[in-house]
C-alpha positions in Angstrom: 131.1 73.4 120.9 129.7 76.6 119.4 129.7 79.8 121.4 127.2 82.5 121.0 125.1 85.2 122.6 121.3 85.1 122.6 120.4 88.3 120.7 116.7 88.0 120.4 113.8 85.6 121.4 110.5 85.8 119.6 107.3 83.8 119.7 106.3 81.7 116.7 104.2 84.5 115.4 107.2 86.8 115.2 106.5 89.0 118.2 109.3 89.8 120.6 109.1 87.9 123.8 110.3 89.2 127.2 113.1 86.8 128.1 115.8 86.7 130.7 117.8 84.7 128.1 118.5 87.8 125.9 122.1 88.8 126.3 123.3 85.5 127.8 126.5 83.9 126.5 125.8 80.3 125.6 127.6 77.2 124.4 125.9 74.3 122.5 126.9 71.4 120.3 127.0 71.7 116.6 124.7 68.7 116.1 121.3 70.4 116.6 118.7 67.7 116.3 115.3 68.4 114.9 112.7 66.8 117.2 114.9 67.1 120.3 115.4 69.9 122.9 118.5 72.0 122.5 120.5 72.3 125.7 122.6 75.5 125.9 125.2 75.9 128.7 125.6 79.3 130.3 127.8 80.8 133.1 124.8 80.1 135.4 123.8 76.6 134.5 121.9 75.4 131.4 118.9 76.3 129.3 116.8 73.6 127.7 114.4 74.7 124.9 111.3 73.0 123.8 111.6 70.6 120.8 113.5 72.0 117.8 111.4 72.1 114.7 114.0 73.8 112.4 117.2 75.8 112.4 119.1 78.0 110.1 122.8 78.9 110.1 123.4 82.4 108.7 126.8 84.0 108.3 126.9 85.4 111.8 124.1 83.7 113.6 122.0 80.6 114.3 118.2 80.9 114.2 116.7 78.0 116.2 113.0 77.4 115.8 111.3 75.5 118.6 107.7 74.6 119.4 107.3 77.7 121.5 110.0 80.3 120.5 112.6 81.3 118.0 116.1 82.0 119.3 118.5 84.3 117.5 122.0 83.4 118.6 124.9 85.6 117.4 128.0 83.5 116.8 131.0 84.4 119.0 134.5 83.5 117.9 
């Protein structure tokens, strides 16, 4: 399981979205599947995204592109 903190949520045009998810600590599996929803566990339950269309792993973050939003997730060690 990967652990991270949702740093930013933007829409698919690149505009910041208001989201209650920003600042949440999440855990999710390393096997992100394109075409499937990503389920992230939080201290309060779980978050399920729309279908993943792409993702990038940077040095210190994951960027997960879904049909509706782009999630920037800082990797926590």
